[in-house]
LOLO-538192 format. One record per residue (C-alpha): residue number from 1; x, y, z. Coordinates in Angstrom, 2 decimals. Layout:
<r nr="NUM" c1="X" c2="Y" c3="Z"/>
...
END
This chain:
<r nr="1" c1="-28.23" c2="-51.05" c3="36.53"/>
<r nr="2" c1="-31.92" c2="-50.53" c3="36.05"/>
<r nr="3" c1="-32.01" c2="-51.90" c3="32.49"/>
<r nr="4" c1="-29.48" c2="-54.74" c3="32.89"/>
<r nr="5" c1="-32.00" c2="-57.62" c3="32.94"/>
<r nr="6" c1="-33.80" c2="-56.16" c3="29.91"/>
<r nr="7" c1="-30.53" c2="-55.90" c3="27.96"/>
<r nr="8" c1="-29.57" c2="-59.47" c3="28.79"/>
<r nr="9" c1="-33.02" c2="-60.72" c3="27.76"/>
<r nr="10" c1="-32.87" c2="-58.72" c3="24.51"/>
<r nr="11" c1="-29.48" c2="-60.19" c3="23.61"/>
<r nr="12" c1="-30.62" c2="-63.73" c3="24.43"/>
<r nr="13" c1="-33.76" c2="-63.41" c3="22.33"/>
<r nr="14" c1="-32.35" c2="-61.57" c3="19.30"/>
<r nr="15" c1="-28.61" c2="-62.21" c3="18.98"/>
<r nr="16" c1="-28.10" c2="-65.64" c3="17.37"/>
<r nr="17" c1="-24.36" c2="-65.34" c3="17.72"/>
<r nr="18" c1="-21.61" c2="-67.96" c3="17.76"/>
<r nr="19" c1="-19.10" c2="-67.34" c3="20.55"/>
<r nr="20" c1="-17.24" c2="-70.66" c3="20.72"/>
<r nr="21" c1="-14.47" c2="-70.97" c3="18.15"/>
<r nr="22" c1="-14.31" c2="-74.66" c3="17.12"/>
<r nr="23" c1="-10.58" c2="-74.47" c3="16.42"/>
<r nr="24" c1="-9.87" c2="-72.95" c3="19.82"/>
<r nr="25" c1="-12.15" c2="-75.52" c3="21.45"/>
<r nr="26" c1="-10.28" c2="-78.38" c3="19.79"/>
<r nr="27" c1="-7.05" c2="-76.85" c3="21.07"/>
<r nr="28" c1="-8.58" c2="-76.71" c3="24.56"/>
<r nr="29" c1="-9.36" c2="-80.43" c3="24.39"/>
<r nr="30" c1="-5.85" c2="-81.20" c3="23.13"/>
<r nr="31" c1="-3.64" c2="-82.72" c3="25.80"/>
<r nr="32" c1="-6.55" c2="-82.90" c3="28.25"/>
<r nr="33" c1="-8.47" c2="-85.75" c3="26.60"/>
<r nr="34" c1="-7.00" c2="-88.97" c3="25.26"/>
<r nr="35" c1="-6.70" c2="-88.89" c3="21.48"/>
<r nr="36" c1="-9.37" c2="-91.51" c3="20.82"/>
<r nr="37" c1="-11.96" c2="-89.61" c3="22.84"/>
<r nr="38" c1="-10.92" c2="-86.23" c3="21.46"/>
<r nr="39" c1="-11.11" c2="-87.39" c3="17.85"/>
<r nr="40" c1="-14.49" c2="-89.03" c3="18.44"/>
<r nr="41" c1="-16.11" c2="-86.09" c3="20.25"/>
<r nr="42" c1="-17.72" c2="-84.41" c3="17.24"/>
<r nr="43" c1="-19.67" c2="-87.59" c3="16.49"/>
<r nr="44" c1="-20.20" c2="-88.98" c3="19.99"/>
<r nr="45" c1="-21.03" c2="-85.67" c3="21.71"/>
<r nr="46" c1="-22.42" c2="-83.34" c3="19.01"/>
<r nr="47" c1="-24.45" c2="-81.33" c3="21.52"/>
<r nr="48" c1="-22.13" c2="-81.27" c3="24.53"/>
<r nr="49" c1="-21.19" c2="-77.64" c3="23.86"/>
<r nr="50" c1="-23.29" c2="-74.84" c3="22.41"/>
<r nr="51" c1="-21.61" c2="-72.15" c3="20.37"/>
<r nr="52" c1="-24.08" c2="-69.57" c3="21.67"/>
<r nr="53" c1="-23.27" c2="-67.65" c3="24.85"/>
<r nr="54" c1="-25.99" c2="-66.88" c3="27.38"/>
<r nr="55" c1="-26.22" c2="-63.31" c3="28.62"/>
<r nr="56" c1="-27.02" c2="-62.66" c3="32.28"/>
<r nr="57" c1="-27.21" c2="-59.30" c3="34.02"/>
<r nr="58" c1="-24.93" c2="-58.42" c3="36.89"/>
<r nr="59" c1="-28.04" c2="-57.87" c3="39.01"/>
<r nr="60" c1="-29.24" c2="-61.43" c3="38.41"/>
<r nr="61" c1="-25.78" c2="-62.90" c3="39.03"/>
<r nr="62" c1="-25.58" c2="-61.09" c3="42.36"/>
<r nr="63" c1="-29.07" c2="-62.31" c3="43.28"/>
<r nr="64" c1="-27.98" c2="-65.91" c3="42.58"/>
<r nr="65" c1="-24.93" c2="-65.44" c3="44.78"/>
<r nr="66" c1="-27.06" c2="-64.07" c3="47.62"/>
<r nr="67" c1="-29.45" c2="-67.01" c3="47.28"/>
<r nr="68" c1="-26.66" c2="-69.59" c3="47.46"/>
<r nr="69" c1="-25.13" c2="-67.78" c3="50.42"/>
<r nr="70" c1="-28.48" c2="-67.87" c3="52.26"/>
<r nr="71" c1="-29.00" c2="-71.57" c3="51.48"/>
<r nr="72" c1="-25.54" c2="-72.51" c3="52.71"/>
<r nr="73" c1="-25.86" c2="-70.44" c3="55.90"/>
<r nr="74" c1="-29.27" c2="-71.84" c3="56.79"/>
<r nr="75" c1="-28.20" c2="-75.43" c3="56.12"/>
<r nr="76" c1="-25.57" c2="-75.04" c3="58.83"/>
<r nr="77" c1="-28.07" c2="-74.08" c3="61.55"/>
<r nr="78" c1="-28.53" c2="-76.61" c3="64.38"/>
<r nr="79" c1="-32.25" c2="-76.83" c3="63.58"/>
<r nr="80" c1="-31.68" c2="-77.87" c3="59.98"/>
<r nr="81" c1="-32.47" c2="-81.55" c3="60.14"/>
<r nr="82" c1="-30.56" c2="-84.09" c3="58.09"/>
<r nr="83" c1="-29.36" c2="-87.54" c3="58.97"/>
<r nr="84" c1="-25.61" c2="-87.39" c3="59.48"/>
<r nr="85" c1="-23.27" c2="-90.37" c3="59.47"/>
<r nr="86" c1="-20.03" c2="-88.39" c3="59.70"/>
<r nr="87" c1="-18.96" c2="-85.04" c3="61.21"/>
<r nr="88" c1="-20.12" c2="-82.05" c3="59.15"/>
<r nr="89" c1="-18.36" c2="-81.77" c3="55.81"/>
<r nr="90" c1="-18.92" c2="-79.60" c3="52.77"/>
<r nr="91" c1="-19.45" c2="-81.16" c3="49.36"/>
<r nr="92" c1="-17.37" c2="-80.35" c3="46.32"/>
<r nr="93" c1="-19.11" c2="-79.07" c3="43.19"/>
<r nr="94" c1="-22.45" c2="-78.10" c3="44.60"/>
<r nr="95" c1="-24.60" c2="-76.97" c3="41.69"/>
<r nr="96" c1="-27.45" c2="-74.47" c3="41.98"/>
<r nr="97" c1="-29.75" c2="-74.33" c3="38.94"/>
<r nr="98" c1="-31.74" c2="-71.18" c3="38.20"/>
<r nr="99" c1="-34.40" c2="-70.04" c3="35.76"/>
<r nr="100" c1="-34.31" c2="-66.32" c3="35.03"/>
<r nr="101" c1="-37.68" c2="-64.61" c3="35.37"/>
<r nr="102" c1="-39.18" c2="-61.11" c3="35.54"/>
<r nr="103" c1="-39.15" c2="-61.55" c3="39.34"/>
<r nr="104" c1="-35.44" c2="-62.34" c3="39.33"/>
<r nr="105" c1="-33.61" c2="-65.67" c3="39.20"/>
<r nr="106" c1="-35.51" c2="-68.64" c3="40.67"/>
<r nr="107" c1="-33.67" c2="-71.57" c3="42.26"/>
<r nr="108" c1="-35.37" c2="-74.64" c3="40.81"/>
<r nr="109" c1="-32.89" c2="-77.31" c3="41.91"/>
<r nr="110" c1="-29.89" c2="-78.00" c3="44.13"/>
<r nr="111" c1="-27.43" c2="-80.68" c3="43.04"/>
<r nr="112" c1="-24.55" c2="-82.54" c3="44.55"/>
<r nr="113" c1="-21.80" c2="-83.73" c3="42.16"/>
<r nr="114" c1="-23.07" c2="-81.25" c3="39.57"/>
<r nr="115" c1="-21.56" c2="-82.07" c3="36.20"/>
<r nr="116" c1="-20.07" c2="-79.80" c3="33.58"/>
<r nr="117" c1="-17.65" c2="-77.58" c3="35.50"/>
<r nr="118" c1="-14.53" c2="-78.96" c3="33.79"/>
<r nr="119" c1="-16.16" c2="-78.80" c3="30.35"/>
<r nr="120" c1="-17.03" c2="-75.15" c3="30.94"/>
<r nr="121" c1="-13.55" c2="-74.44" c3="32.25"/>
<r nr="122" c1="-12.10" c2="-75.76" c3="28.98"/>
<r nr="123" c1="-14.65" c2="-73.75" c3="26.97"/>
<r nr="124" c1="-13.53" c2="-70.52" c3="28.63"/>
<r nr="125" c1="-10.40" c2="-70.54" c3="26.49"/>
<r nr="126" c1="-12.36" c2="-70.98" c3="23.26"/>
<r nr="127" c1="-14.45" c2="-67.79" c3="23.38"/>
<r nr="128" c1="-14.27" c2="-65.39" c3="20.46"/>
<r nr="129" c1="-16.21" c2="-62.13" c3="19.98"/>
<r nr="130" c1="-19.50" c2="-62.40" c3="18.11"/>
<r nr="131" c1="-22.01" c2="-59.62" c3="18.80"/>
<r nr="132" c1="-20.77" c2="-56.06" c3="18.66"/>
<r nr="133" c1="-19.39" c2="-55.12" c3="22.05"/>
<r nr="134" c1="-19.06" c2="-58.70" c3="23.26"/>
<r nr="135" c1="-15.32" c2="-58.26" c3="23.64"/>
<r nr="136" c1="-16.02" c2="-55.78" c3="26.44"/>
<r nr="137" c1="-18.38" c2="-58.12" c3="28.28"/>
<r nr="138" c1="-17.07" c2="-60.20" c3="31.14"/>
<r nr="139" c1="-16.96" c2="-63.98" c3="31.07"/>
<r nr="140" c1="-18.60" c2="-65.39" c3="34.23"/>
<r nr="141" c1="-15.78" c2="-67.92" c3="34.61"/>
<r nr="142" c1="-13.08" c2="-66.12" c3="36.64"/>
<r nr="143" c1="-9.46" c2="-66.42" c3="35.55"/>
<r nr="144" c1="-8.64" c2="-68.11" c3="38.85"/>
<r nr="145" c1="-11.39" c2="-70.77" c3="38.51"/>
<r nr="146" c1="-8.96" c2="-73.66" c3="38.00"/>
<r nr="147" c1="-7.01" c2="-72.69" c3="41.11"/>
<r nr="148" c1="-10.24" c2="-72.31" c3="43.09"/>
<r nr="149" c1="-11.25" c2="-75.82" c3="42.05"/>
<r nr="150" c1="-7.91" c2="-77.29" c3="43.10"/>
<r nr="151" c1="-8.10" c2="-75.44" c3="46.42"/>
<r nr="152" c1="-11.59" c2="-76.89" c3="46.93"/>
<r nr="153" c1="-10.33" c2="-80.46" c3="46.47"/>
<r nr="154" c1="-7.45" c2="-79.89" c3="48.87"/>
<r nr="155" c1="-9.60" c2="-78.22" c3="51.52"/>
<r nr="156" c1="-12.27" c2="-80.95" c3="51.27"/>
<r nr="157" c1="-9.57" c2="-83.51" c3="52.01"/>
<r nr="158" c1="-8.17" c2="-81.53" c3="54.94"/>
<r nr="159" c1="-11.64" c2="-80.81" c3="56.35"/>
<r nr="160" c1="-12.43" c2="-84.54" c3="56.41"/>
<r nr="161" c1="-9.18" c2="-85.36" c3="58.22"/>
<r nr="162" c1="-7.35" c2="-86.67" c3="55.19"/>
<r nr="163" c1="-4.39" c2="-84.30" c3="55.42"/>
<r nr="164" c1="-2.54" c2="-83.41" c3="52.22"/>
<r nr="165" c1="-4.35" c2="-84.48" c3="49.06"/>
<r nr="166" c1="-2.09" c2="-86.80" c3="47.10"/>
<r nr="167" c1="-4.51" c2="-88.99" c3="45.13"/>
<r nr="168" c1="-8.09" c2="-88.74" c3="43.86"/>
<r nr="169" c1="-10.29" c2="-91.50" c3="42.45"/>
<r nr="170" c1="-13.06" c2="-90.19" c3="40.20"/>
<r nr="171" c1="-15.89" c2="-92.68" c3="40.68"/>
<r nr="172" c1="-18.98" c2="-93.50" c3="38.62"/>
<r nr="173" c1="-20.78" c2="-96.54" c3="37.27"/>
<r nr="174" c1="-19.20" c2="-97.68" c3="33.98"/>
<r nr="175" c1="-17.48" c2="-94.28" c3="33.60"/>
<r nr="176" c1="-16.46" c2="-94.78" c3="29.97"/>
<r nr="177" c1="-20.13" c2="-95.18" c3="29.04"/>
<r nr="178" c1="-21.23" c2="-92.01" c3="30.84"/>
<r nr="179" c1="-22.11" c2="-89.08" c3="28.60"/>
<r nr="180" c1="-19.87" c2="-86.84" c3="30.70"/>
<r nr="181" c1="-16.87" c2="-89.16" c3="30.51"/>
<r nr="182" c1="-14.90" c2="-86.31" c3="28.85"/>
<r nr="183" c1="-15.50" c2="-84.37" c3="32.07"/>
<r nr="184" c1="-13.79" c2="-87.11" c3="34.07"/>
<r nr="185" c1="-10.74" c2="-86.95" c3="31.83"/>
<r nr="186" c1="-10.64" c2="-83.16" c3="32.09"/>
<r nr="187" c1="-10.82" c2="-83.41" c3="35.89"/>
<r nr="188" c1="-8.04" c2="-85.98" c3="35.99"/>
<r nr="189" c1="-5.87" c2="-83.79" c3="33.77"/>
<r nr="190" c1="-6.27" c2="-80.72" c3="35.99"/>
<r nr="191" c1="-5.47" c2="-82.72" c3="39.12"/>
<r nr="192" c1="-2.41" c2="-84.36" c3="37.56"/>
<r nr="193" c1="-1.12" c2="-80.98" c3="36.37"/>
<r nr="194" c1="-1.19" c2="-79.93" c3="40.03"/>
<r nr="195" c1="0.84" c2="-82.96" c3="41.11"/>
<r nr="196" c1="-2.13" c2="-84.96" c3="42.40"/>
<r nr="197" c1="-2.55" c2="-88.55" c3="41.24"/>
<r nr="198" c1="-5.93" c2="-89.05" c3="39.58"/>
<r nr="199" c1="-7.64" c2="-92.19" c3="38.32"/>
<r nr="200" c1="-11.09" c2="-92.87" c3="36.89"/>
<r nr="201" c1="-12.84" c2="-95.97" c3="38.22"/>
<r nr="202" c1="-16.12" c2="-97.78" c3="38.77"/>
<r nr="203" c1="-17.26" c2="-99.10" c3="42.18"/>
<r nr="204" c1="-16.54" c2="-102.65" c3="41.01"/>
<r nr="205" c1="-12.89" c2="-101.72" c3="40.51"/>
<r nr="206" c1="-12.53" c2="-101.10" c3="44.26"/>
<r nr="207" c1="-11.89" c2="-103.88" c3="46.73"/>
<r nr="208" c1="-11.47" c2="-104.26" c3="50.47"/>
<r nr="209" c1="-8.07" c2="-105.25" c3="51.73"/>
<r nr="210" c1="-7.34" c2="-105.27" c3="55.44"/>
<r nr="211" c1="-10.44" c2="-103.18" c3="56.05"/>
<r nr="212" c1="-9.31" c2="-100.47" c3="53.59"/>
<r nr="213" c1="-10.54" c2="-99.68" c3="50.10"/>
<r nr="214" c1="-7.93" c2="-100.20" c3="47.42"/>
<r nr="215" c1="-7.75" c2="-99.62" c3="43.71"/>
<r nr="216" c1="-5.18" c2="-101.93" c3="42.23"/>
<r nr="217" c1="-2.40" c2="-102.14" c3="44.79"/>
<r nr="218" c1="-2.90" c2="-98.65" c3="46.22"/>
<r nr="219" c1="-5.20" c2="-97.59" c3="49.08"/>
<r nr="220" c1="-8.00" c2="-95.17" c3="48.23"/>
<r nr="221" c1="-8.33" c2="-92.22" c3="50.60"/>
<r nr="222" c1="-10.27" c2="-89.57" c3="48.63"/>
<r nr="223" c1="-13.09" c2="-90.24" c3="46.15"/>
<r nr="224" c1="-14.62" c2="-87.59" c3="43.90"/>
<r nr="225" c1="-18.09" c2="-89.12" c3="43.88"/>
<r nr="226" c1="-20.09" c2="-88.94" c3="40.64"/>
<r nr="227" c1="-22.51" c2="-91.75" c3="41.50"/>
<r nr="228" c1="-26.21" c2="-90.95" c3="41.30"/>
<r nr="229" c1="-27.00" c2="-93.52" c3="43.99"/>
<r nr="230" c1="-26.97" c2="-90.58" c3="46.37"/>
<r nr="231" c1="-27.65" c2="-92.54" c3="49.57"/>
<r nr="232" c1="-25.44" c2="-95.50" c3="48.53"/>
<r nr="233" c1="-28.42" c2="-97.75" c3="49.16"/>
<r nr="234" c1="-27.68" c2="-100.04" c3="46.20"/>
<r nr="235" c1="-26.36" c2="-103.37" c3="47.58"/>
<r nr="236" c1="-23.56" c2="-103.16" c3="45.02"/>
<r nr="237" c1="-22.27" c2="-100.10" c3="46.91"/>
<r nr="238" c1="-22.46" c2="-101.61" c3="50.40"/>
<r nr="239" c1="-18.68" c2="-101.90" c3="50.82"/>
<r nr="240" c1="-18.20" c2="-98.30" c3="49.70"/>
<r nr="241" c1="-20.88" c2="-97.09" c3="52.10"/>
<r nr="242" c1="-19.42" c2="-99.08" c3="55.00"/>
<r nr="243" c1="-15.94" c2="-97.70" c3="54.32"/>
<r nr="244" c1="-17.31" c2="-94.16" c3="54.27"/>
<r nr="245" c1="-19.42" c2="-94.55" c3="57.44"/>
<r nr="246" c1="-16.42" c2="-96.02" c3="59.26"/>
<r nr="247" c1="-14.20" c2="-93.13" c3="58.17"/>
<r nr="248" c1="-11.93" c2="-95.30" c3="56.04"/>
<r nr="249" c1="-12.48" c2="-93.23" c3="52.92"/>
<r nr="250" c1="-13.40" c2="-89.61" c3="52.19"/>
<r nr="251" c1="-16.34" c2="-89.41" c3="49.82"/>
<r nr="252" c1="-17.14" c2="-86.00" c3="48.38"/>
<r nr="253" c1="-19.91" c2="-85.23" c3="47.84"/>
<r nr="254" c1="-21.28" c2="-87.70" c3="50.39"/>
<r nr="255" c1="-24.76" c2="-89.05" c3="51.20"/>
<r nr="256" c1="-24.89" c2="-86.59" c3="54.10"/>
<r nr="257" c1="-24.39" c2="-83.65" c3="51.73"/>
<r nr="258" c1="-27.21" c2="-84.86" c3="49.52"/>
<r nr="259" c1="-29.52" c2="-85.33" c3="52.51"/>
<r nr="260" c1="-28.65" c2="-81.87" c3="53.85"/>
<r nr="261" c1="-29.14" c2="-79.91" c3="50.64"/>
<r nr="262" c1="-30.09" c2="-81.79" c3="47.47"/>
<r nr="263" c1="-33.01" c2="-83.96" c3="48.58"/>
<r nr="264" c1="-35.82" c2="-82.00" c3="46.93"/>
<r nr="265" c1="-37.85" c2="-81.99" c3="50.13"/>
<r nr="266" c1="-35.30" c2="-79.46" c3="51.33"/>
<r nr="267" c1="-36.59" c2="-77.02" c3="48.71"/>
<r nr="268" c1="-39.94" c2="-77.21" c3="50.49"/>
<r nr="269" c1="-38.21" c2="-76.07" c3="53.68"/>
<r nr="270" c1="-36.17" c2="-73.37" c3="51.94"/>
<r nr="271" c1="-39.40" c2="-71.98" c3="50.46"/>
<r nr="272" c1="-41.24" c2="-72.00" c3="53.82"/>
<r nr="273" c1="-40.57" c2="-68.73" c3="55.72"/>
<r nr="274" c1="-42.38" c2="-69.96" c3="58.83"/>
<r nr="275" c1="-40.12" c2="-73.02" c3="59.07"/>
<r nr="276" c1="-37.01" c2="-70.91" c3="58.50"/>
<r nr="277" c1="-38.05" c2="-68.50" c3="61.26"/>
<r nr="278" c1="-38.67" c2="-71.45" c3="63.60"/>
<r nr="279" c1="-35.05" c2="-72.61" c3="63.29"/>
<r nr="280" c1="-33.60" c2="-69.14" c3="63.76"/>
<r nr="281" c1="-32.72" c2="-68.21" c3="60.19"/>
<r nr="282" c1="-31.77" c2="-64.52" c3="59.77"/>
<r nr="283" c1="-34.56" c2="-62.31" c3="58.44"/>
<r nr="284" c1="-32.44" c2="-61.13" c3="55.51"/>
<r nr="285" c1="-31.80" c2="-64.71" c3="54.36"/>
<r nr="286" c1="-35.48" c2="-65.61" c3="54.74"/>
<r nr="287" c1="-36.41" c2="-62.63" c3="52.57"/>
<r nr="288" c1="-33.83" c2="-63.62" c3="49.95"/>
<r nr="289" c1="-35.17" c2="-67.17" c3="49.69"/>
<r nr="290" c1="-38.77" c2="-65.94" c3="49.62"/>
<r nr="291" c1="-37.88" c2="-63.96" c3="46.48"/>
<r nr="292" c1="-35.77" c2="-66.61" c3="44.75"/>
<r nr="293" c1="-37.02" c2="-70.10" c3="45.70"/>
<r nr="294" c1="-40.33" c2="-71.13" c3="44.05"/>
<r nr="295" c1="-42.88" c2="-72.47" c3="46.51"/>
<r nr="296" c1="-42.34" c2="-76.22" c3="46.87"/>
<r nr="297" c1="-44.33" c2="-78.76" c3="48.91"/>
<r nr="298" c1="-44.13" c2="-82.49" c3="49.49"/>
<r nr="299" c1="-46.88" c2="-84.44" c3="47.72"/>
<r nr="300" c1="-49.01" c2="-86.24" c3="50.31"/>
<r nr="301" c1="-52.38" c2="-87.93" c3="50.30"/>
<r nr="302" c1="-53.83" c2="-85.10" c3="52.40"/>
<r nr="303" c1="-52.88" c2="-82.39" c3="49.87"/>
<r nr="304" c1="-53.22" c2="-84.45" c3="46.68"/>
<r nr="305" c1="-56.68" c2="-83.13" c3="45.78"/>
<r nr="306" c1="-55.58" c2="-79.49" c3="45.95"/>
<r nr="307" c1="-52.35" c2="-80.17" c3="44.05"/>
<r nr="308" c1="-54.22" c2="-81.98" c3="41.29"/>
<r nr="309" c1="-56.63" c2="-79.04" c3="40.99"/>
<r nr="310" c1="-53.72" c2="-76.61" c3="40.66"/>
<r nr="311" c1="-51.48" c2="-78.90" c3="38.59"/>
<r nr="312" c1="-51.32" c2="-76.57" c3="35.57"/>
<r nr="313" c1="-49.07" c2="-74.22" c3="37.56"/>
<r nr="314" c1="-46.81" c2="-76.94" c3="38.98"/>
<r nr="315" c1="-43.95" c2="-79.28" c3="38.19"/>
<r nr="316" c1="-43.70" c2="-82.61" c3="39.99"/>
<r nr="317" c1="-40.23" c2="-83.92" c3="40.80"/>
<r nr="318" c1="-38.98" c2="-87.10" c3="42.54"/>
<r nr="319" c1="-37.20" c2="-86.26" c3="45.80"/>
<r nr="320" c1="-34.03" c2="-88.16" c3="44.83"/>
<r nr="321" c1="-34.20" c2="-87.60" c3="41.08"/>
<r nr="322" c1="-31.52" c2="-86.22" c3="38.80"/>
<r nr="323" c1="-31.05" c2="-85.05" c3="35.21"/>
<r nr="324" c1="-34.75" c2="-84.32" c3="34.85"/>
<r nr="325" c1="-35.72" c2="-87.99" c3="35.03"/>
<r nr="326" c1="-39.33" c2="-88.73" c3="36.03"/>
<r nr="327" c1="-40.12" c2="-84.99" c3="36.21"/>
<r nr="328" c1="-43.64" c2="-84.13" c3="35.10"/>
<r nr="329" c1="-45.20" c2="-80.89" c3="34.00"/>
<r nr="330" c1="-48.56" c2="-80.69" c3="35.73"/>
<r nr="331" c1="-50.39" c2="-79.41" c3="32.68"/>
<r nr="332" c1="-49.60" c2="-82.64" c3="30.82"/>
<r nr="333" c1="-50.28" c2="-85.14" c3="33.61"/>
<r nr="334" c1="-52.55" c2="-88.12" c3="33.10"/>
<r nr="335" c1="-54.62" c2="-89.57" c3="35.93"/>
<r nr="336" c1="-52.57" c2="-92.78" c3="35.87"/>
<r nr="337" c1="-49.29" c2="-90.90" c3="36.21"/>
<r nr="338" c1="-50.81" c2="-88.80" c3="38.98"/>
<r nr="339" c1="-51.62" c2="-91.92" c3="40.97"/>
<r nr="340" c1="-47.98" c2="-93.03" c3="40.75"/>
<r nr="341" c1="-46.81" c2="-89.58" c3="41.89"/>
<r nr="342" c1="-49.06" c2="-89.64" c3="44.96"/>
<r nr="343" c1="-47.87" c2="-93.16" c3="45.79"/>
<r nr="344" c1="-44.21" c2="-92.20" c3="45.33"/>
<r nr="345" c1="-41.86" c2="-89.67" c3="46.91"/>
<r nr="346" c1="-42.47" c2="-86.43" c3="45.02"/>
<r nr="347" c1="-42.53" c2="-82.70" c3="45.54"/>
<r nr="348" c1="-44.68" c2="-80.16" c3="43.73"/>
<r nr="349" c1="-42.90" c2="-76.96" c3="42.71"/>
<r nr="350" c1="-44.40" c2="-73.76" c3="41.37"/>
<r nr="351" c1="-43.66" c2="-73.72" c3="37.65"/>
<r nr="352" c1="-41.15" c2="-71.11" c3="36.52"/>
<r nr="353" c1="-40.88" c2="-71.13" c3="32.71"/>
<r nr="354" c1="-37.31" c2="-71.34" c3="31.44"/>
<r nr="355" c1="-36.04" c2="-68.22" c3="29.67"/>
<r nr="356" c1="-35.53" c2="-68.09" c3="25.91"/>
<r nr="357" c1="-32.32" c2="-68.12" c3="23.89"/>
<r nr="358" c1="-32.13" c2="-67.77" c3="20.12"/>
<r nr="359" c1="-29.43" c2="-69.92" c3="18.50"/>
<r nr="360" c1="-28.21" c2="-70.45" c3="14.96"/>
<r nr="361" c1="-28.84" c2="-73.94" c3="13.55"/>
<r nr="362" c1="-27.74" c2="-74.55" c3="9.95"/>
<r nr="363" c1="-27.80" c2="-70.81" c3="9.37"/>
<r nr="364" c1="-31.31" c2="-70.36" c3="10.74"/>
<r nr="365" c1="-32.27" c2="-68.62" c3="13.98"/>
<r nr="366" c1="-34.22" c2="-71.00" c3="16.21"/>
<r nr="367" c1="-35.66" c2="-70.60" c3="19.74"/>
<r nr="368" c1="-34.31" c2="-72.65" c3="22.63"/>
<r nr="369" c1="-34.58" c2="-72.70" c3="26.43"/>
<r nr="370" c1="-31.82" c2="-72.37" c3="28.98"/>
<r nr="371" c1="-31.01" c2="-72.49" c3="32.65"/>
<r nr="372" c1="-28.06" c2="-71.09" c3="34.58"/>
<r nr="373" c1="-25.94" c2="-73.18" c3="36.92"/>
<r nr="374" c1="-23.77" c2="-71.75" c3="39.67"/>
<r nr="375" c1="-21.04" c2="-74.12" c3="40.84"/>
<r nr="376" c1="-20.04" c2="-73.37" c3="44.42"/>
<r nr="377" c1="-17.86" c2="-74.51" c3="47.27"/>
<r nr="378" c1="-19.37" c2="-73.56" c3="50.63"/>
<r nr="379" c1="-20.65" c2="-70.04" c3="50.01"/>
<r nr="380" c1="-17.98" c2="-69.21" c3="47.43"/>
<r nr="381" c1="-18.74" c2="-69.26" c3="43.69"/>
<r nr="382" c1="-16.46" c2="-71.29" c3="41.42"/>
<r nr="383" c1="-18.01" c2="-70.45" c3="38.06"/>
<r nr="384" c1="-21.29" c2="-69.86" c3="36.22"/>
<r nr="385" c1="-22.44" c2="-71.86" c3="33.20"/>
<r nr="386" c1="-25.62" c2="-72.27" c3="31.18"/>
<r nr="387" c1="-27.34" c2="-75.21" c3="29.52"/>
<r nr="388" c1="-29.28" c2="-74.64" c3="26.30"/>
<r nr="389" c1="-31.91" c2="-77.19" c3="25.36"/>
<r nr="390" c1="-35.26" c2="-77.97" c3="23.79"/>
<r nr="391" c1="-38.06" c2="-79.99" c3="25.35"/>
<r nr="392" c1="-38.95" c2="-80.43" c3="29.00"/>
<r nr="393" c1="-35.47" c2="-80.90" c3="30.51"/>
<r nr="394" c1="-31.80" c2="-80.36" c3="29.68"/>
<r nr="395" c1="-30.82" c2="-83.32" c3="27.54"/>
<r nr="396" c1="-27.68" c2="-82.61" c3="25.46"/>
<r nr="397" c1="-29.54" c2="-83.86" c3="22.40"/>
<r nr="398" c1="-30.67" c2="-80.52" c3="21.01"/>
<r nr="399" c1="-29.12" c2="-79.04" c3="17.84"/>
<r nr="400" c1="-27.62" c2="-75.75" c3="18.94"/>
<r nr="401" c1="-27.79" c2="-76.84" c3="22.58"/>
<r nr="402" c1="-25.36" c2="-77.98" c3="25.27"/>
<r nr="403" c1="-23.23" c2="-76.30" c3="27.88"/>
<r nr="404" c1="-22.87" c2="-72.60" c3="27.07"/>
<r nr="405" c1="-20.65" c2="-69.81" c3="28.40"/>
<r nr="406" c1="-22.26" c2="-67.11" c3="30.51"/>
<r nr="407" c1="-21.42" c2="-63.51" c3="29.69"/>
<r nr="408" c1="-22.29" c2="-60.62" c3="31.96"/>
<r nr="409" c1="-24.37" c2="-58.16" c3="29.97"/>
END
């Protein structure tokens, strides 16, 4: 195992292979997406999927699993502070984003309602060998991933007191205009295949009737929440928030889940061994997070001078941000932007450069960046995926980029 990370890095940097067969991918979309969306995908989503696989060593995959396990265990400790409106519940599709580094994988972000799992599940059936020996390498999406996902939905409903899961509403603002709308259709298809009713809706499609949320004529009991208003503080979502607080609807992931894990100020706590010791975290878990969570601190007026001086080694991220929005690389900060960061709610995180992946674009090998996402339910992995991109953040606008399969090298 000693050379595994080096082999994975060598393959990523030198093998500009194509592992996604476009014919097989089109077959994977068939029957899962409506025909209009499927036929329009090549034009509307040219960079949703990358043909290049990302290679990750078994050692790094295991380190990511240990890190997620430590995070989930610590977040359940009585001393882990988070405002809670409902009894403790887990959130479906937690996403843990890592950059691979010479010091091992580094957890740069924790997400609720992490997108892309259903896209990657469909991609798993479209893999074809490219580099010599690839056929012997293991896909990091387990064969049982679809069944694990269905079990997660059912258990989330039972855990929240909803009993047997019979119907799911997939909720987002203007879902048909969301870039990941294909994901919603893929999710609905999988649920329907399992005998679970599934509908895609916007908050405005819901209404209150007799104190209950309804969609059309049917009551809504379980919502797969894709909204990025994580706290439901938008006045337009007041009825939804009230229904959730009062226990009239199960919302997963919920505002409580975001507050417990995905608010970026929590990364400051996960990267603070003294704080973790003070709440009784196990020494092994503290050591794991010390190795795999970059040092993160809240930006305050009393530390602003020091952070500005060391900005070249930092990234600055809004505490409730998503999709890389309003994230700033310290080395490129202007004084005016810095003033807005200090006045806002931001954290400063030690910069961990993204690893490199070489991809083929119009027959030419070109360098790209990537990160690795682990989708999890509680402490259990669902699947691994990668995102290949160019620029500061993942953007699905890069030739050769998009969601990519992870192969264990």
